[in-house]
Structures are given as C-alpha cells and as structure tokens.
N, C-alpha and C positions, 0 to 999 in steps of 0.2 A: 620553497619548491615542493611540489607534490608529484610523485612518480605515477604516471598514468598506467604503467604496466604492473602496478602493485594492487593487492587486494586489501590494503590498509584502509582504515576509516580516515576520512579527512579530519584534520585538527579542528577542535572546537572553534566556532566563529567562521569557519570556511564554508562557502556555498559551492554549488556546482550548477549544472544546467537545471537541476531541481533546486528549489529554494531551500529544501531541508539539508542539502549537501550530500545527498545520497546518489549513488550511481543509478542511472535510469534503466539500462538494459536488463539487469537482473530482476526488476520489478514488473516488466511488461509481460502480458499474456502473448504467447507465441502460437501461431497457427498449428505448427507441427506438434506442440504439446496438446492442444485442445483436441486434435483429430488423431493423436497417437493412441497406442494401446496401454501406455503406462500412466499412472497418476501424475499429476502436476505436483512438483515437490518444492514449491517456493511461494512466498507471500507476493502479493501484487501491490504496486504503488497506486495511490489514488489521491485525488484532490478534494479540497473542501473550500468553501467560500472565504472563510476567515480562520485564522489560527492565532494562538497565543503562546509565544515562546517556542522552545524545542526541548526534546528529551532524547536520550540515546535510543536508536542509533543515529538520529539526526545530529548534525553539527552546526546548524544555522537556523535562525528564526526569520520570519517574514511577516510578523503581525503581532498585535497585542490586544486583540479583542477579548474582553473579559468573558469568561465562560466557554470560549472556543477551545477546541482540541489543540495540543501542541504539535508542531512538526515532529515526526517520529512515533506518534501514538499508534498503537496497533489495535485494530478491530478484527472481529471474527464473525462470520455468518453463524447464526445460532444453530446448534445441533438439531433443534426441533424443526428447522425449515425443511419441508418436504420437497425433494428434488425430482421425484418420480415422473412428473409431467413434462420435464425438459428433455431435449435431445441428448444423446450420449456426450457430444462435445460440451454442451452447456452444463451437464451434470459434472463432467470432469473439472470445468472451470469453477463451478460453485462449490464442489467438494474441496478444492484447494483453498477456497475462501473459508471453509469450515475448519480445515486442518491447519493451514499456515497463516490465514488472515490477510489483512490489508494494512499498509503502513502509510500514514499521512506524509506525502512527499512534496506537495506544492499547494499554492493557492490557485483556485480556479472554480470550475463548476462543482457544486456539491456532489459528492459520491461518484466522481468521474474516474473510471478505471480504464486504462489504456493498454493497447496491444501493439505489437510490431506491425509495420506496414506490410500487408500481403494482399494481393488482389483476390485471393481465394476467400477471404472473409465475406460473409453474407450478412449485410446489415439488416435485411428483412428477418433474419433469425436472431441476430445479436440484440438489436434495439428492443424488441418486445420482451425478450428474456431479462435483460438488465432492467428494463422499466418495471418489471413485475416485482423487483426487490425494492424495499423501502429502508430508510435508516433504522426503523424499529426492528428489522430482521437481523440487525447486527448488535453485538455487545462489545464494550470496551474490554479488551483483555489486559492491557497494560498501558498506562500513560507514560511509562518510561522507566529506565533503569540506568544506573551509572556505574561504569567499571570502577573498582576501588581506587585505581591510580589516576582516574580521569580528573581533569581540572577544568575550570572555565565556568561558563554560565549554565551548562546542562544541569538539570536538577533531577533527582531521583523522586519519583512519585509512584506509589503503588496503590492499586485499587483492586 
C-alpha cells in the first residue's frame, strides 16, 4: 500500500501515472508561476521517445533502448542559452530549466514538457518558444543517484 497523502518516494519497481513512478503535478509548469512575479522554483517533467532503465528519483522503468536516457535522468538548459528575446513568462520558464532542470518522467514525444490545464495559456506564444529549443541546448546534469539505504534495480550513475 502507498499512502497518497505522503511525500514519500514510491518504492523501487513501483510506477504511477508517470512511467518513472514520479508524482506528476510537482513537475508541471503552472500558468500562475509563468505569469507571476517570483521565479519558478522546481524542475519540470518531460518525455522522451525511448528510455533505458531508471535512476533515482524514478522508481520504475519503461524501456531498454541501448544508449537512451534512463527514467529519472536530469537535464538542464545550458547557462549560455540567451533568453533575452523571449517574453517575461517564457524567460521565467526557461530560467527554471537552467536552474532546476528537467527530469525524464515518461516515454512519449521527444523533449515534450507539459503544464497544467489552463485556458489562459496561449499556444501561439508557447509553441514557437519551445520549438526554438533543441536537444543540444541542454546538458545532462546527472544520470542518477541512489540513496545509501536504497535497494532494488535503481543504479547510481554519475557524469
């Protein structure tokens, strides 16, 4: 049994609505964050076409494609990426990608980052801004880390 009112990590081998076993809501971009006055202070979940195993904080795998990122891998938008041409809300989103990064959470479209449902989002602004980013604008920060007491299939990989 897993208590849904807990902030605990799911046990190794357990999945969730995300294949990686991560909670979804904490990794979504929220409209009020993007258009607020404070910086966004969390990483975002994202999907990739193929994965290979899983690493902390993920607890579950959904693929074994050689050379693919594991579930739970963390990427970050490179510090050198110039954000000055973007609107303030997009700058806030992209700055969070520089500061907190992205976590591989599920299989799907490559580099797909999602947000909460809100009718105020303007896809005519979002789509071109996100389309201007390429995979080469990101760097792998960490392929995984394992708590010393953790057991199971999660593996510690440092880069």
